[in-house]
All heavy atoms as a GROMACS GRO file, in nm:
protein
  602
    1MET      N    1   0.793   0.672   0.058
    1MET     CA    2   0.757   0.674  -0.082
    1MET      C    3   0.630   0.592  -0.102
    1MET      O    4   0.614   0.487  -0.044
    1MET     CB    5   0.873   0.616  -0.164
    1MET     CG    6   0.840   0.606  -0.313
    1MET     SD    7   0.978   0.556  -0.415
    1MET     CE    8   1.052   0.710  -0.442
    2LEU      N    9   0.541   0.641  -0.182
    2LEU     CA   10   0.415   0.573  -0.210
    2LEU      C   11   0.427   0.496  -0.341
    2LEU      O   12   0.467   0.552  -0.443
    2LEU     CB   13   0.301   0.675  -0.220
    2LEU     CG   14   0.166   0.620  -0.261
    2LEU    CD1   15   0.110   0.526  -0.156
    2LEU    CD2   16   0.068   0.733  -0.287
    3TYR      N   17   0.397   0.369  -0.335
    3TYR     CA   18   0.394   0.285  -0.454
    3TYR      C   19   0.247   0.260  -0.486
    3TYR      O   20   0.173   0.216  -0.401
    3TYR     CB   21   0.466   0.153  -0.433
    3TYR     CG   22   0.615   0.169  -0.409
    3TYR    CD1   23   0.665   0.188  -0.282
    3TYR    CD2   24   0.702   0.166  -0.517
    3TYR    CE1   25   0.800   0.203  -0.260
    3TYR    CE2   26   0.838   0.179  -0.496
    3TYR     CZ   27   0.887   0.198  -0.366
    3TYR     OH   28   1.021   0.212  -0.348
    4ALA      N   29   0.207   0.288  -0.609
    4ALA     CA   30   0.066   0.271  -0.643
    4ALA      C   31   0.056   0.227  -0.789
    4ALA      O   32   0.145   0.251  -0.870
    4ALA     CB   33  -0.010   0.400  -0.622
    5ASP      N   34  -0.056   0.168  -0.823
    5ASP     CA   35  -0.086   0.130  -0.960
    5ASP      C   36  -0.236   0.130  -0.976
    5ASP      O   37  -0.308   0.148  -0.878
    5ASP     CB   38  -0.028  -0.008  -0.992
    5ASP     CG   39   0.002  -0.025  -1.140
    5ASP    OD1   40  -0.062   0.045  -1.223
    5ASP    OD2   41   0.087  -0.108  -1.174
    6GLN      N   42  -0.285   0.112  -1.095
    6GLN     CA   43  -0.427   0.106  -1.118
    6GLN      C   44  -0.463  -0.024  -1.186
    6GLN      O   45  -0.387  -0.074  -1.269
    6GLN     CB   46  -0.471   0.224  -1.207
    6GLN     CG   47  -0.456   0.357  -1.138
    6GLN     CD   48  -0.510   0.471  -1.223
    6GLN    OE1   49  -0.560   0.450  -1.331
    6GLN    NE2   50  -0.502   0.589  -1.170
    7LEU      N   51  -0.579  -0.078  -1.150
    7LEU     CA   52  -0.630  -0.202  -1.207
    7LEU      C   53  -0.750  -0.169  -1.293
    7LEU      O   54  -0.856  -0.136  -1.240
    7LEU     CB   55  -0.669  -0.299  -1.097
    7LEU     CG   56  -0.742  -0.426  -1.141
    7LEU    CD1   57  -0.652  -0.513  -1.227
    7LEU    CD2   58  -0.791  -0.502  -1.020
    8PRO      N   59  -0.737  -0.180  -1.427
    8PRO     CA   60  -0.855  -0.159  -1.511
    8PRO      C   61  -0.949  -0.277  -1.496
    8PRO      O   62  -0.906  -0.392  -1.504
    8PRO     CB   63  -0.797  -0.148  -1.653
    8PRO     CG   64  -0.657  -0.199  -1.645
    8PRO     CD   65  -0.616  -0.203  -1.502
    9LEU      N   66  -1.075  -0.250  -1.469
    9LEU     CA   67  -1.172  -0.356  -1.451
    9LEU      C   68  -1.240  -0.389  -1.584
    9LEU      O   69  -1.264  -0.302  -1.666
    9LEU     CB   70  -1.278  -0.315  -1.350
    9LEU     CG   71  -1.225  -0.291  -1.209
    9LEU    CD1   72  -1.339  -0.243  -1.118
    9LEU    CD2   73  -1.160  -0.414  -1.153
   10LEU      N   74  -1.266  -0.518  -1.602
   10LEU     CA   75  -1.336  -0.566  -1.720
   10LEU      C   76  -1.485  -0.572  -1.688
   10LEU      O   77  -1.525  -0.583  -1.572
   10LEU     CB   78  -1.285  -0.704  -1.759
   10LEU     CG   79  -1.134  -0.712  -1.790
   10LEU    CD1   80  -1.094  -0.855  -1.820
   10LEU    CD2   81  -1.096  -0.619  -1.903
   11PRO      N   82  -1.570  -0.567  -1.789
   11PRO     CA   83  -1.714  -0.569  -1.764
   11PRO      C   84  -1.763  -0.690  -1.683
   11PRO      O   85  -1.858  -0.679  -1.609
   11PRO     CB   86  -1.775  -0.570  -1.906
   11PRO     CG   87  -1.670  -0.510  -1.993
   11PRO     CD   88  -1.539  -0.550  -1.932
   12ASP      N   89  -1.693  -0.804  -1.696
   12ASP     CA   90  -1.738  -0.924  -1.624
   12ASP      C   91  -1.666  -0.943  -1.490
   12ASP      O   92  -1.686  -1.043  -1.424
   12ASP     CB   93  -1.724  -1.047  -1.713
   12ASP     CG   94  -1.580  -1.073  -1.756
   12ASP    OD1   95  -1.498  -0.979  -1.752
   12ASP    OD2   96  -1.551  -1.187  -1.797
   13ASP      N   97  -1.584  -0.848  -1.445
   13ASP     CA   98  -1.520  -0.856  -1.314
   13ASP      C   99  -1.625  -0.830  -1.206
   13ASP      O  100  -1.680  -0.720  -1.198
   13ASP     CB  101  -1.407  -0.755  -1.300
   13ASP     CG  102  -1.281  -0.795  -1.374
   13ASP    OD1  103  -1.260  -0.917  -1.396
   13ASP    OD2  104  -1.201  -0.706  -1.409
   14THR      N  105  -1.651  -0.930  -1.122
   14THR     CA  106  -1.743  -0.911  -1.011
   14THR      C  107  -1.672  -0.923  -0.876
   14THR      O  108  -1.725  -0.881  -0.775
   14THR     CB  109  -1.858  -1.015  -1.016
   14THR    OG1  110  -1.801  -1.147  -1.014
   14THR    CG2  111  -1.941  -0.996  -1.141
   15HIS      N  112  -1.554  -0.984  -0.876
   15HIS     CA  113  -1.472  -0.997  -0.758
   15HIS      C  114  -1.329  -0.956  -0.789
   15HIS      O  115  -1.285  -0.974  -0.904
   15HIS     CB  116  -1.472  -1.142  -0.705
   15HIS     CG  117  -1.603  -1.188  -0.654
   15HIS    ND1  118  -1.704  -1.232  -0.735
   15HIS    CD2  119  -1.652  -1.193  -0.527
   15HIS    CE1  120  -1.808  -1.265  -0.662
   15HIS    NE2  121  -1.780  -1.241  -0.536
   16LEU      N  122  -1.260  -0.907  -0.691
   16LEU     CA  123  -1.119  -0.872  -0.706
   16LEU      C  124  -1.036  -0.970  -0.629
   16LEU      O  125  -1.072  -1.007  -0.517
   16LEU     CB  126  -1.091  -0.730  -0.657
   16LEU     CG  127  -1.167  -0.618  -0.729
   16LEU    CD1  128  -1.133  -0.485  -0.664
   16LEU    CD2  129  -1.132  -0.615  -0.876
   17SER      N  130  -0.923  -1.008  -0.683
   17SER     CA  131  -0.829  -1.092  -0.608
   17SER      C  132  -0.696  -1.020  -0.597
   17SER      O  133  -0.653  -0.953  -0.691
   17SER     CB  134  -0.812  -1.227  -0.674
   17SER     OG  135  -0.746  -1.215  -0.799
   18LEU      N  136  -0.631  -1.034  -0.485
   18LEU     CA  137  -0.502  -0.973  -0.459
   18LEU      C  138  -0.418  -1.072  -0.379
   18LEU      O  139  -0.462  -1.124  -0.277
   18LEU     CB  140  -0.516  -0.844  -0.380
   18LEU     CG  141  -0.388  -0.779  -0.327
   18LEU    CD1  142  -0.294  -0.742  -0.440
   18LEU    CD2  143  -0.422  -0.661  -0.240
   19ARG      N  144  -0.300  -1.102  -0.429
   19ARG     CA  145  -0.204  -1.186  -0.356
   19ARG      C  146  -0.080  -1.104  -0.331
   19ARG      O  147  -0.025  -1.043  -0.422
   19ARG     CB  148  -0.171  -1.312  -0.438
   19ARG     CG  149  -0.294  -1.396  -0.466
   19ARG     CD  150  -0.257  -1.524  -0.529
   19ARG     NE  151  -0.212  -1.612  -0.422
   19ARG     CZ  152  -0.168  -1.734  -0.441
   19ARG    NH1  153  -0.163  -1.785  -0.562
   19ARG    NH2  154  -0.129  -1.809  -0.340
   20ILE      N  155  -0.036  -1.102  -0.206
   20ILE     CA  156   0.083  -1.027  -0.167
   20ILE      C  157   0.182  -1.124  -0.105
   20ILE      O  158   0.148  -1.203  -0.017
   20ILE     CB  159   0.048  -0.918  -0.063
   20ILE    CG1  160  -0.056  -0.821  -0.124
   20ILE    CG2  161   0.173  -0.842  -0.022
   20ILE    CD1  162  -0.107  -0.720  -0.023
   21PHE      N  163   0.306  -1.119  -0.151
   21PHE     CA  164   0.414  -1.201  -0.100
   21PHE      C  165   0.522  -1.108  -0.044
   21PHE      O  166   0.570  -1.021  -0.114
   21PHE     CB  167   0.473  -1.289  -0.210
   21PHE     CG  168   0.374  -1.384  -0.271
   21PHE    CD1  169   0.299  -1.347  -0.380
   21PHE    CD2  170   0.354  -1.510  -0.218
   21PHE    CE1  171   0.207  -1.433  -0.438
   21PHE    CE2  172   0.263  -1.596  -0.272
   21PHE     CZ  173   0.189  -1.557  -0.384
   22LEU      N  174   0.554  -1.125   0.083
   22LEU     CA  175   0.656  -1.044   0.149
   22LEU      C  176   0.766  -1.133   0.200
   22LEU      O  177   0.740  -1.235   0.263
   22LEU     CB  178   0.597  -0.967   0.267
   22LEU     CG  179   0.482  -0.871   0.238
   22LEU    CD1  180   0.420  -0.824   0.369
   22LEU    CD2  181   0.531  -0.752   0.160
   23ASP      N  182   0.890  -1.098   0.175
   23ASP     CA  183   1.002  -1.166   0.238
   23ASP      C  184   1.105  -1.062   0.274
   23ASP      O  185   1.078  -0.942   0.271
   23ASP     CB  186   1.057  -1.280   0.151
   23ASP     CG  187   1.121  -1.233   0.023
   23ASP    OD1  188   1.158  -1.114   0.012
   23ASP    OD2  189   1.139  -1.314  -0.069
   24GLY      N  190   1.223  -1.102   0.307
   24GLY     CA  191   1.325  -1.007   0.353
   24GLY      C  192   1.384  -0.920   0.243
   24GLY      O  193   1.456  -0.826   0.270
   25THR      N  194   1.353  -0.950   0.118
   25THR     CA  195   1.413  -0.877   0.007
   25THR      C  196   1.314  -0.795  -0.073
   25THR      O  197   1.338  -0.677  -0.101
   25THR     CB  198   1.484  -0.976  -0.090
   25THR    OG1  199   1.570  -1.060  -0.015
   25THR    CG2  200   1.561  -0.903  -0.196
   26VAL      N  201   1.206  -0.858  -0.114
   26VAL     CA  202   1.108  -0.789  -0.199
   26VAL      C  203   0.966  -0.814  -0.151
   26VAL      O  204   0.937  -0.906  -0.078
   26VAL     CB  205   1.118  -0.834  -0.348
   26VAL    CG1  206   1.251  -0.800  -0.407
   26VAL    CG2  207   1.084  -0.981  -0.361
   27ALA      N  208   0.877  -0.726  -0.197
   27ALA     CA  209   0.734  -0.744  -0.179
   27ALA      C  210   0.674  -0.751  -0.319
   27ALA      O  211   0.708  -0.670  -0.405
   27ALA     CB  212   0.674  -0.628  -0.101
   28GLU      N  213   0.591  -0.852  -0.342
   28GLU     CA  214   0.526  -0.867  -0.472
   28GLU      C  215   0.376  -0.868  -0.452
   28GLU      O  216   0.327  -0.929  -0.359
   28GLU     CB  217   0.570  -0.998  -0.537
   28GLU     CG  218   0.718  -1.009  -0.562
   28GLU     CD  219   0.758  -1.148  -0.607
   28GLU    OE1  220   0.677  -1.242  -0.595
   28GLU    OE2  221   0.871  -1.163  -0.654
   29ALA      N  222   0.304  -0.800  -0.541
   29ALA     CA  223   0.159  -0.797  -0.533
   29ALA      C  224   0.104  -0.828  -0.673
   29ALA      O  225   0.154  -0.778  -0.774
   29ALA     CB  226   0.110  -0.661  -0.489
   30TYR      N  227   0.002  -0.914  -0.675
   30TYR     CA  228  -0.060  -0.956  -0.801
   30TYR      C  229  -0.211  -0.938  -0.790
   30TYR      O  230  -0.274  -0.999  -0.706
   30TYR     CB  231  -0.028  -1.103  -0.832
   30TYR     CG  232   0.119  -1.131  -0.842
   30TYR    CD1  233   0.192  -1.171  -0.730
   30TYR    CD2  234   0.185  -1.118  -0.963
   30TYR    CE1  235   0.326  -1.196  -0.739
   30TYR    CE2  236   0.320  -1.143  -0.973
   30TYR     CZ  237   0.389  -1.181  -0.861
   30TYR     OH  238   0.525  -1.206  -0.871
   31TRP      N  239  -0.267  -0.856  -0.876
   31TRP     CA  240  -0.411  -0.834  -0.881
   31TRP      C  241  -0.471  -0.914  -0.998
   31TRP      O  242  -0.411  -0.920  -1.105
   31TRP     CB  243  -0.445  -0.688  -0.904
   31TRP     CG  244  -0.424  -0.599  -0.786
   31TRP    CD1  245  -0.518  -0.564  -0.693
   31TRP    CD2  246  -0.305  -0.534  -0.746
   31TRP    NE1  247  -0.464  -0.483  -0.599
   31TRP    CE2  248  -0.332  -0.462  -0.628
   31TRP    CE3  249  -0.175  -0.531  -0.796
   31TRP    CZ2  250  -0.238  -0.386  -0.562
   31TRP    CZ3  251  -0.081  -0.456  -0.731
   31TRP    CH2  252  -0.112  -0.386  -0.615
   32GLN      N  253  -0.585  -0.972  -0.972
   32GLN     CA  254  -0.659  -1.046  -1.075
   32GLN      C  255  -0.568  -1.148  -1.147
   32GLN      O  256  -0.563  -1.155  -1.268
   32GLN     CB  257  -0.722  -0.952  -1.178
   32GLN     CG  258  -0.826  -0.855  -1.125
   32GLN     CD  259  -0.941  -0.922  -1.057
   32GLN    OE1  260  -0.935  -0.945  -0.937
   32GLN    NE2  261  -1.046  -0.954  -1.130
   33GLY      N  262  -0.496  -1.227  -1.068
   33GLY     CA  263  -0.414  -1.332  -1.123
   33GLY      C  264  -0.292  -1.282  -1.201
   33GLY      O  265  -0.235  -1.358  -1.279
   34GLY      N  266  -0.255  -1.158  -1.186
   34GLY     CA  267  -0.138  -1.105  -1.251
   34GLY      C  268  -0.168  -1.002  -1.359
   34GLY      O  269  -0.077  -0.957  -1.428
   35ARG      N  270  -0.293  -0.963  -1.372
   35ARG     CA  271  -0.327  -0.858  -1.471
   35ARG      C  272  -0.247  -0.732  -1.440
   35ARG      O  273  -0.202  -0.663  -1.529
   35ARG     CB  274  -0.476  -0.828  -1.467
   35ARG     CG  275  -0.519  -0.736  -1.581
   35ARG     CD  276  -0.666  -0.702  -1.577
   35ARG     NE  277  -0.752  -0.817  -1.560
   35ARG     CZ  278  -0.877  -0.810  -1.519
   35ARG    NH1  279  -0.932  -0.693  -1.492
   35ARG    NH2  280  -0.951  -0.918  -1.504
   36VAL      N  281  -0.230  -0.702  -1.312
   36VAL     CA  282  -0.142  -0.597  -1.267
   36VAL      C  283  -0.050  -0.658  -1.164
   36VAL      O  284  -0.095  -0.729  -1.075
   36VAL     CB  285  -0.220  -0.477  -1.207
   36VAL    CG1  286  -0.125  -0.375  -1.148
   36VAL    CG2  287  -0.308  -0.411  -1.313
   37ALA      N  288   0.081  -0.634  -1.177
   37ALA     CA  289   0.178  -0.688  -1.083
   37ALA      C  290   0.274  -0.577  -1.042
   37ALA      O  291   0.307  -0.490  -1.122
   37ALA     CB  292   0.255  -0.804  -1.146
   38MET      N  293   0.318  -0.582  -0.916
   38MET     CA  294   0.413  -0.486  -0.865
   38MET      C  295   0.520  -0.559  -0.785
   38MET      O  296   0.491  -0.654  -0.715
   38MET     CB  297   0.346  -0.384  -0.772
   38MET     CG  298   0.241  -0.298  -0.837
   38MET     SD  299   0.157  -0.192  -0.716
   38MET     CE  300   0.289  -0.083  -0.668
   39THR      N  301   0.642  -0.514  -0.795
   39THR     CA  302   0.752  -0.563  -0.714
   39THR      C  303   0.826  -0.442  -0.660
   39THR      O  304   0.866  -0.353  -0.736
   39THR     CB  305   0.849  -0.651  -0.797
   39THR    OG1  306   0.776  -0.759  -0.852
   39THR    CG2  307   0.961  -0.706  -0.710
   40ILE      N  308   0.843  -0.439  -0.528
   40ILE     CA  309   0.914  -0.327  -0.465
   40ILE      C  310   1.004  -0.383  -0.356
   40ILE      O  311   0.985  -0.496  -0.310
   40ILE     CB  312   0.816  -0.225  -0.405
   40ILE    CG1  313   0.729  -0.286  -0.294
   40ILE    CG2  314   0.729  -0.163  -0.512
   40ILE    CD1  315   0.644  -0.186  -0.219
   41PRO      N  316   1.104  -0.307  -0.313
   41PRO     CA  317   1.189  -0.353  -0.202
   41PRO      C  318   1.107  -0.370  -0.077
   41PRO      O  319   1.024  -0.284  -0.043
   41PRO     CB  320   1.291  -0.240  -0.184
   41PRO     CG  321   1.279  -0.155  -0.305
   41PRO     CD  322   1.146  -0.176  -0.364
   42SER      N  323   1.120  -0.484  -0.007
   42SER     CA  324   1.039  -0.505   0.112
   42SER      C  325   1.074  -0.409   0.223
   42SER      O  326   0.992  -0.385   0.312
   42SER     CB  327   1.050  -0.651   0.160
   42SER     OG  328   1.182  -0.678   0.200
   43SER      N  329   1.192  -0.350   0.220
   43SER     CA  330   1.227  -0.250   0.323
   43SER      C  331   1.137  -0.128   0.311
   43SER      O  332   1.124  -0.051   0.406
   43SER     CB  333   1.373  -0.209   0.307
   43SER     OG  334   1.396  -0.154   0.180
   44ALA      N  335   1.069  -0.110   0.196
   44ALA     CA  336   0.980   0.003   0.177
   44ALA      C  337   0.839  -0.029   0.230
   44ALA      O  338   0.755   0.060   0.231
   44ALA     CB  339   0.973   0.039   0.029
   45VAL      N  340   0.814  -0.152   0.275
   45VAL     CA  341   0.680  -0.191   0.318
   45VAL      C  342   0.673  -0.196   0.471
   45VAL      O  343   0.742  -0.274   0.533
   45VAL     CB  344   0.643  -0.330   0.260
   45VAL    CG1  345   0.505  -0.372   0.310
   45VAL    CG2  346   0.648  -0.328   0.108
   46ASP      N  347   0.591  -0.109   0.528
   46ASP     CA  348   0.562  -0.120   0.672
   46ASP      C  349   0.414  -0.137   0.696
   46ASP      O  350   0.372  -0.162   0.809
   46ASP     CB  351   0.619  -0.003   0.750
   46ASP     CG  352   0.563   0.132   0.706
   46ASP    OD1  353   0.475   0.133   0.621
   46ASP    OD2  354   0.611   0.233   0.757
   47SER      N  355   0.332  -0.125   0.591
   47SER     CA  356   0.191  -0.152   0.601
   47SER      C  357   0.135  -0.169   0.459
   47SER      O  358   0.200  -0.132   0.361
   47SER     CB  359   0.117  -0.038   0.672
   47SER     OG  360   0.121   0.081   0.593
   48VAL      N  361   0.016  -0.226   0.451
   48VAL     CA  362  -0.050  -0.245   0.322
   48VAL      C  363  -0.187  -0.180   0.332
   48VAL      O  364  -0.261  -0.198   0.429
   48VAL     CB  365  -0.067  -0.395   0.289
   48VAL    CG1  366  -0.145  -0.416   0.163
   48VAL    CG2  367   0.070  -0.462   0.278
   49SER      N  368  -0.222  -0.102   0.231
   49SER     CA  369  -0.350  -0.034   0.228
   49SER      C  370  -0.413  -0.055   0.092
   49SER      O  371  -0.346  -0.046  -0.011
   49SER     CB  372  -0.328   0.116   0.253
   49SER     OG  373  -0.452   0.184   0.235
   50ILE      N  374  -0.542  -0.086   0.092
   50ILE     CA  375  -0.616  -0.107  -0.032
   50ILE      C  376  -0.738  -0.016  -0.027
   50ILE      O  377  -0.809  -0.012   0.074
   50ILE     CB  378  -0.659  -0.255  -0.048
   50ILE    CG1  379  -0.537  -0.344  -0.046
   50ILE    CG2  380  -0.738  -0.273  -0.176
   50ILE    CD1  381  -0.569  -0.490  -0.029
   51SER      N  382  -0.761   0.056  -0.134
   51SER     CA  383  -0.876   0.149  -0.134
   51SER      C  384  -0.939   0.150  -0.272
   51SER      O  385  -0.883   0.099  -0.370
   51SER     CB  386  -0.831   0.289  -0.097
   51SER     OG  387  -0.741   0.339  -0.193
   52THR      N  388  -1.058   0.206  -0.279
   52THR     CA  389  -1.128   0.220  -0.405
   52THR      C  390  -1.188   0.359  -0.413
   52THR      O  391  -1.222   0.419  -0.311
   52THR     CB  392  -1.240   0.115  -0.419
   52THR    OG1  393  -1.307   0.135  -0.543
   52THR    CG2  394  -1.341   0.122  -0.307
   53ASP      N  395  -1.195   0.411  -0.534
   53ASP     CA  396  -1.266   0.537  -0.554
   53ASP      C  397  -1.391   0.513  -0.641
   53ASP      O  398  -1.453   0.606  -0.689
   53ASP     CB  399  -1.175   0.641  -0.618
   53ASP     CG  400  -1.121   0.600  -0.753
   53ASP    OD1  401  -1.155   0.491  -0.802
   53ASP    OD2  402  -1.042   0.676  -0.811
   54ALA      N  403  -1.428   0.384  -0.653
   54ALA     CA  404  -1.540   0.348  -0.738
   54ALA      C  405  -1.664   0.309  -0.657
   54ALA      O  406  -1.754   0.246  -0.710
   54ALA     CB  407  -1.500   0.233  -0.830
   55GLY      N  408  -1.668   0.342  -0.530
   55GLY     CA  409  -1.787   0.308  -0.450
   55GLY      C  410  -1.752   0.212  -0.339
   55GLY      O  411  -1.638   0.184  -0.310
   56ALA      N  412  -1.857   0.154  -0.279
   56ALA     CA  413  -1.840   0.064  -0.165
   56ALA      C  414  -1.774  -0.068  -0.208
   56ALA      O  415  -1.795  -0.116  -0.319
   56ALA     CB  416  -1.974   0.036  -0.103
   57ALA      N  417  -1.696  -0.124  -0.118
   57ALA     CA  418  -1.634  -0.254  -0.138
   57ALA      C  419  -1.643  -0.334  -0.010
   57ALA      O  420  -1.648  -0.277   0.098
   57ALA     CB  421  -1.489  -0.237  -0.180
   58GLN      N  422  -1.649  -0.465  -0.021
   58GLN     CA  423  -1.660  -0.552   0.096
   58GLN      C  424  -1.551  -0.657   0.091
   58GLN      O  425  -1.535  -0.724  -0.012
   58GLN     CB  426  -1.795  -0.618   0.098
   58GLN     CG  427  -1.815  -0.713   0.214
   58GLN     CD  428  -1.950  -0.785   0.209
   58GLN    OE1  429  -2.022  -0.778   0.112
   58GLN    NE2  430  -1.982  -0.852   0.318
   59LEU      N  431  -1.474  -0.670   0.201
   59LEU     CA  432  -1.375  -0.775   0.210
   59LEU      C  433  -1.446  -0.906   0.244
   59LEU      O  434  -1.514  -0.915   0.344
   59LEU     CB  435  -1.272  -0.742   0.320
   59LEU     CG  436  -1.166  -0.849   0.345
   59LEU    CD1  437  -1.080  -0.869   0.221
   59LEU    CD2  438  -1.082  -0.810   0.465
   60ILE      N  439  -1.431  -1.005   0.159
   60ILE     CA  440  -1.497  -1.134   0.179
   60ILE      C  441  -1.404  -1.234   0.246
   60ILE      O  442  -1.447  -1.312   0.332
   60ILE     CB  443  -1.547  -1.190   0.044
   60ILE    CG1  444  -1.653  -1.099  -0.013
   60ILE    CG2  445  -1.600  -1.332   0.059
   60ILE    CD1  446  -1.696  -1.133  -0.154
   61ASN      N  447  -1.277  -1.233   0.214
   61ASN     CA  448  -1.184  -1.332   0.268
   61ASN      C  449  -1.044  -1.273   0.273
   61ASN      O  450  -1.002  -1.205   0.179
   61ASN     CB  451  -1.187  -1.458   0.183
   61ASN     CG  452  -1.096  -1.565   0.235
   61ASN    OD1  453  -1.066  -1.571   0.354
   61ASN    ND2  454  -1.052  -1.653   0.147
   62ALA      N  455  -0.972  -1.299   0.380
   62ALA     CA  456  -0.831  -1.262   0.392
   62ALA      C  457  -0.763  -1.372   0.469
   62ALA      O  458  -0.812  -1.418   0.572
   62ALA     CB  459  -0.816  -1.129   0.463
   63THR      N  460  -0.650  -1.416   0.418
   63THR     CA  461  -0.573  -1.523   0.482
   63THR      C  462  -0.427  -1.482   0.485
   63THR      O  463  -0.378  -1.426   0.388
   63THR     CB  464  -0.588  -1.654   0.405
   63THR    OG1  465  -0.726  -1.684   0.391
   63THR    CG2  466  -0.519  -1.769   0.478
   64SER      N  467  -0.360  -1.514   0.594
   64SER     CA  468  -0.217  -1.483   0.606
   64SER      C  469  -0.143  -1.609   0.650
   64SER      O  470  -0.189  -1.683   0.738
   64SER     CB  471  -0.199  -1.373   0.712
   64SER     OG  472  -0.063  -1.352   0.736
   65TRP      N  473  -0.029  -1.634   0.589
   65TRP     CA  474   0.056  -1.746   0.628
   65TRP      C  475   0.193  -1.691   0.660
   65TRP      O  476   0.244  -1.602   0.590
   65TRP     CB  477   0.072  -1.848   0.512
   65TRP     CG  478  -0.050  -1.923   0.479
   65TRP    CD1  479  -0.098  -2.036   0.539
   65TRP    CD2  480  -0.144  -1.894   0.375
   65TRP    NE1  481  -0.214  -2.078   0.479
   65TRP    CE2  482  -0.246  -1.992   0.377
   65TRP    CE3  483  -0.154  -1.792   0.280
   65TRP    CZ2  484  -0.351  -1.992   0.289
   65TRP    CZ3  485  -0.260  -1.794   0.192
   65TRP    CH2  486  -0.356  -1.892   0.199
   66SER      N  487   0.254  -1.744   0.762
   66SER     CA  488   0.393  -1.706   0.791
   66SER      C  489   0.487  -1.795   0.714
   66SER      O  490   0.452  -1.908   0.679
   66SER     CB  491   0.422  -1.716   0.941
   66SER     OG  492   0.408  -1.849   0.984
   67MET      N  493   0.601  -1.741   0.682
   67MET     CA  494   0.701  -1.818   0.607
   67MET      C  495   0.805  -1.872   0.702
   67MET      O  496   0.844  -1.803   0.799
   67MET     CB  497   0.769  -1.727   0.504
   67MET     CG  498   0.677  -1.682   0.393
   67MET     SD  499   0.751  -1.564   0.278
   67MET     CE  500   0.914  -1.623   0.252
   68GLY      N  501   0.848  -1.992   0.678
   68GLY     CA  502   0.957  -2.050   0.754
   68GLY      C  503   1.090  -2.004   0.696
   68GLY      O  504   1.095  -1.934   0.595
   69SER      N  505   1.195  -2.045   0.757
   69SER     CA  506   1.328  -2.013   0.709
   69SER      C  507   1.356  -2.081   0.575
   69SER      O  508   1.312  -2.194   0.551
   69SER     CB  509   1.433  -2.057   0.811
   69SER     OG  510   1.562  -2.037   0.758
   70VAL      N  511   1.431  -2.015   0.490
   70VAL     CA  512   1.471  -2.075   0.362
   70VAL      C  513   1.587  -2.170   0.381
   70VAL      O  514   1.621  -2.248   0.293
   70VAL     CB  515   1.506  -1.968   0.255
   70VAL    CG1  516   1.387  -1.884   0.226
   70VAL    CG2  517   1.624  -1.886   0.300
   71TYR      N  518   1.653  -2.162   0.496
   71TYR     CA  519   1.770  -2.245   0.522
   71TYR      C  520   1.727  -2.382   0.571
   71TYR      O  521   1.634  -2.396   0.650
   71TYR     CB  522   1.860  -2.176   0.624
   71TYR     CG  523   1.908  -2.042   0.573
   71TYR    CD1  524   1.851  -1.924   0.623
   71TYR    CD2  525   2.004  -2.032   0.473
   71TYR    CE1  526   1.891  -1.800   0.576
   71TYR    CE2  527   2.043  -1.909   0.424
   71TYR     CZ  528   1.988  -1.793   0.476
   71TYR     OH  529   2.027  -1.673   0.426
   72THR      N  530   1.795  -2.484   0.527
   72THR     CA  531   1.763  -2.622   0.566
   72THR      C  532   1.892  -2.700   0.579
   72THR      O  533   2.002  -2.648   0.558
   72THR     CB  534   1.670  -2.687   0.462
   72THR    OG1  535   1.626  -2.812   0.514
   72THR    CG2  536   1.736  -2.706   0.328
   73THR      N  537   1.880  -2.826   0.616
   73THR     CA  538   1.998  -2.912   0.628
   73THR      C  539   1.988  -3.022   0.526
   73THR      O  540   1.882  -3.051   0.472
   73THR     CB  541   2.003  -2.975   0.770
   73THR    OG1  542   1.890  -3.063   0.785
   73THR    CG2  543   2.001  -2.869   0.879
   74VAL      N  544   2.100  -3.088   0.503
   74VAL     CA  545   2.103  -3.203   0.411
   74VAL      C  546   2.009  -3.313   0.464
   74VAL      O  547   1.935  -3.374   0.388
   74VAL     CB  548   2.246  -3.257   0.397
   74VAL    CG1  549   2.247  -3.388   0.318
   74VAL    CG2  550   2.336  -3.154   0.331
   75GLU      N  551   2.008  -3.331   0.596
   75GLU     CA  552   1.921  -3.435   0.656
   75GLU      C  553   1.774  -3.403   0.629
   75GLU      O  554   1.696  -3.495   0.598
   75GLU     CB  555   1.948  -3.445   0.806
   75GLU     CG  556   2.085  -3.503   0.841
   75GLU     CD  557   2.201  -3.402   0.825
   75GLU    OE1  558   2.176  -3.281   0.813
   75GLU    OE2  559   2.315  -3.447   0.820
   76ASP      N  560   1.734  -3.279   0.642
   76ASP     CA  561   1.593  -3.244   0.614
   76ASP      C  562   1.558  -3.267   0.468
   76ASP      O  563   1.450  -3.318   0.436
   76ASP     CB  564   1.568  -3.094   0.649
   76ASP     CG  565   1.562  -3.072   0.796
   76ASP    OD1  566   1.541  -3.169   0.875
   76ASP    OD2  567   1.579  -2.955   0.837
   77VAL      N  568   1.645  -3.234   0.378
   77VAL     CA  569   1.620  -3.251   0.234
   77VAL      C  570   1.608  -3.400   0.200
   77VAL      O  571   1.521  -3.440   0.125
   77VAL     CB  572   1.729  -3.184   0.150
   77VAL    CG1  573   1.714  -3.221   0.002
   77VAL    CG2  574   1.726  -3.033   0.169
   78LEU      N  575   1.697  -3.481   0.259
   78LEU     CA  576   1.697  -3.624   0.227
   78LEU      C  577   1.601  -3.704   0.315
   78LEU      O  578   1.584  -3.825   0.295
   78LEU     CB  579   1.838  -3.679   0.242
   78LEU     CG  580   1.941  -3.620   0.146
   78LEU    CD1  581   2.081  -3.673   0.173
   78LEU    CD2  582   1.902  -3.643   0.001
   79GLY      N  583   1.537  -3.639   0.411
   79GLY     CA  584   1.439  -3.708   0.496
   79GLY      C  585   1.505  -3.795   0.601
   79GLY      O  586   1.442  -3.890   0.651
   80ARG      N  587   1.625  -3.768   0.635
   80ARG     CA  588   1.695  -3.846   0.738
   80ARG      C  589   1.679  -3.778   0.874
   80ARG      O  590   1.688  -3.657   0.885
   80ARG     CB  591   1.845  -3.855   0.709
   80ARG     CG  592   1.878  -3.928   0.583
   80ARG     CD  593   2.027  -3.938   0.570
   80ARG     NE  594   2.065  -3.945   0.427
   80ARG     CZ  595   2.179  -3.907   0.378
   80ARG    NH1  596   2.273  -3.861   0.459
   80ARG    NH2  597   2.206  -3.918   0.251
   81ALA      N  598   1.657  -3.857   0.975
   81ALA     CA  599   1.643  -3.801   1.110
   81ALA      C  600   1.770  -3.815   1.189
   81ALA      O  601   1.851  -3.897   1.168
   81ALA     CB  602   1.530  -3.871   1.184
   0.00000   0.00000   0.00000
């Protein structure tokens, strides 16, 4: 299944921002700080594709962070070794 949306650009938009959060349950994407937001089941995500039909685009920066486990211990929370 294809999930898609459109981002209306404002006259002063010179850069686009996109933040994607993936975990075991959902995938969330936020364009332009949340002007457009999407939430879909993460089981539906096996790749991410971004395209434009408005001309050339250049990727300036991309960063990826891995997530640690959400599970912890009482000792870790209280700072006890």
